[in-house]
N, C-alpha and C positions, 0 to 999 in steps of 0.2 A: 402903350409903350412898346417899342420894337425890341424883341428878344434876339440877342446875338447868340447863335448856336454854332458849336464847333462841328467838325466832321464826325467825331465820335458821339457827340450829343445826338446828331441826326440818325446815326446808325442805331443807337439805342432805341430811339423813338420808333423808327421804322421796323426794327426787330420786334418790339412789343406789339406793334400793329399787326404783325404777321402771326405771332405765337400767343398773344394775350398775357401769358405768365412766363417770366424768365428769372433765373438766378444769375448772379455775376459769372459763375462758371459757364453757364450756357451761353451767355453773351460773349465770353472769351472764345468759345467754339465758333461763334458767328462773326468774329473779327471786329467786335465793337471797340476794343482797345488792346493795349500791349499785353496785359495779364489781368487776372481776376481782381487783384488788389487795387490796381490802378483804376479799373472800371468801377469798382465799388466805392473807393475813397475819393475819386475825383468826378468822373462822369455822372454816376448815379447820385452821389451826394449833392451835386450841383442841381440836377434835374428835380430832385425831391425837395430842395430848399428854395427854388424859385417860387415867388408868390404871384398868382396862384401856382401851385406845384404842377409840373408837367408829368411827373411820375409819382405813383404811390408805392408804398412798401409795407410788407407784412412780415414781422419777425415771428417765427414759429418756435423759438426758444431751443431748449435742449432736451434730448431723450437719454436717460441713463443707459450706458452701454453702447450708445450710438454716437453721442456727442452733440455739438451744436448744429442745428439745421441751418441751411442757407436762407437768407432773406429772399422772399419772392417779390418781384417788382411787376408793376402793371401801369398802363396808361390811365391818367386821369381824364376828365372831360376836357380840360384845358390842353393836355398833351394830344388828345385825339383831334382837337380843333387845329392845332399846329400842323399835324400830319396831313389832315384833310386839305388844309390850305396849300401845302406843298404838292399834294397829289392833284390839286384842283378838282376835288370831289366834295360831295356833301358829307358832313361828319356822320350822318345816319348810315352811310355805306360802310363804315368801319365797325369792326366787332371789338369791343373792349368791355371790361367789367364795370358797368356804370355805377355800381354800388360798392366797389372795392371787392376785396376778397371775403367770401362768406363760406369758407370751408376750413376744417381743422384736421379731420381724419383722412382726408384725401391727398395729403401732401406727397407721399412717395408715389402714389399712382399717377398723379399729375406730372411729377418730375419725369417718370418713365415715358408718359404719353408725349410730353414736349420733346424729350430726347429723340423719340422715334420720329416725330414730325421734323425735327432739325435734320436727322439722317436722311429722311426722304427728300427734303428740298435740296440738300447738298448732293445727293445721288442724281437727282434730276438736273441740277445746274452743271454737273460735270459731263453731261451727255448732250452733244450737239443735236438739236432738233427735238429733244425731250421737253415736255411741258407738264406742269402740275396744274390741272384745270381748277380744282378746288380741294380743300381739306376741311371737313366739318368735324368739330370736336363735340363730345357728349355734353360738355358744360356750356356750350353756346345755346342760348334759348331762342325760341321762335318769338316773333312779334305778334301782337294781337291780344285778344281777351284771354284765351286759354294758353297760358305760358307752359311750354314743355321743351324738352331737348330737341334740337333740329334733327337729331339722328333717330328719333322715335318714329317707328313705322308700324302701322296696324296690320296684323295678319288677316288674310282673307278668311271668311267663315268656311269651315270645312268639317262636315259631320264625322270624318274619320279621326279627327284630333280628339284627345281626351277632353272631358267636360271642363276640367279646371286648367286647361292649357293656357299659357300666357297669351294675353291679348295683343301685346306689342313686342317688338324687338328694338333694342337701343344699343347698337355697337358703340364702342369707345370712339372710334374714328371711322368716317366714311370719306373716301377720296377717289378721285379719278386722275389718271396721268396717261400721257402718251409717250411711247418710246419705241424706236425702231419701226415707226409707222403703224404701231398697234395701240389701241386704246384699252386701258384696264380700269375697271371699277372694282374697288376693294373695300371690304369691311374689316376693321382691325379691332382686336381685343387685347388688352393688357391684363394678364392674370397674375395677381400677387398672392392670393390665397393658395397655400399648398394643399388644396382639396380637390383631388382628381375627380371625385364624383360630382361635385358642384360645377367644375369646369366642363366636364363632359356633357352635363345637362345644358349648360350655357351654349355649347357648340351644337347641341342637338337642335336648338332653336334656329341656328344658322342653316342647318340641313332643311328644316321646314321652310325657311325663307327662300332658299334656293329652289326647293321643290315648287314653290309658288311663283318663282321668278320675281319676288317681291321688290328687291332693290333695283333690279334691272328695269322694271316698269316704273318705279318711283323716280328714277333718274334718267329715264328714256335712253337706256343703254342697249345696244344690239345683242349683247351676250350676257350670260349670268356672271355675277360678281365672284371675285375670289375672297376667301376668308383667311386673314392673317392672324394666327394665334401666337401671341408673344408671352412667354412664361418667365417668371422670376425664379421659380424653383425647378431644379433639374429633375428631382425625383418625381414630382407630380407631373412634370412634362412627359416623362417616359411612361408614367402610369396612364395618362390620358391617351397617349398613342396606343397602348395595349387595349384600353377600353374601346376605343374607336374601331380598331382592327378586328376586335371580337364581335362587333356589331355588324350583322350581314347587311343591314340597310345602308351602312356607310360606304359600301364598295363603289356605288355609282357617284358618290360625292368626293371620292379620294383625290381626283385631280384639282379640285377647287380649294382644298385646304393646304396651307403652308405654315410651317412652324419655325420658331426661333426662340432664343433667350433674350431677355431685356439687356443683358450685358453686351451682347453683340449688336442687336438691332438698334440699340440706343446710341451706339458709337459709330458704326459703319454699316449701312444697309446691305452692302455687297458681301455675300458669303454667309455660310452657316445655316441657310434655309434648307429645310427638308420637308418631305411629305410624310404622312402618318406611317407609311410602311418603311420609313428610315432611309429612303433614297434621297439623293441630293436634288433640291429644287432648282430649276433654271431661272426662277423669278429673281430679279435684281442681279443676276450673275453676269450679265453683259457689261 
């Protein structure tokens, strides 16, 4: 049976194909419909009630003191097939959660992650000649026998590293974009824990990865990657800056690290970026 889809139906499906997980509020940012209520009550209700459904939904309920969390939507296999047909590609080329949503405690982290992804694509779209080559998310898995995050990369063996040093690095996001004639490879971390010691240790692994040119080699990039450290907590954010600046080994890595808060980076990528020494970063400033 032929399915008749409206312009907003298609916008919702293609948005989910790009971001995997979206709330009605995030779809409003993406121009799927007039407002969140209309998107939720008409577009998404229709797409979830078609049989077989084109879109799946997960209700995360309510948290005392926070309120009701937004429902998260995702493509079903049927929805992915419809998108693939319109793109004239094989459905295997699309990334979507084939088994639905299988997380509970990662809700806020993924919301921040997707908000950043939206900001990045909108920043790129607003600049003539700019292009986002790829954006890999930590929750996207590799294909094959050994399933792992597409962002997991093994460190090179190095006798100077501590015996129990981490074997791999797995950034929240790895992406490459071109702007103003330059190509940038970036690793991005969203920090929700207000634990500056933990975050500093996490960023230390990025220093090791840079020292080994790990991501540059993995993605065949001519220059070392940048590290974007995006924090939810202002206090731990400032504490991490101090810890890094107090570390003599960090000096040579200073130009590669750029910092922001989730409230800014998740709404508009331009502005508020700084380096660990507190200076304004030119990244995304143009």
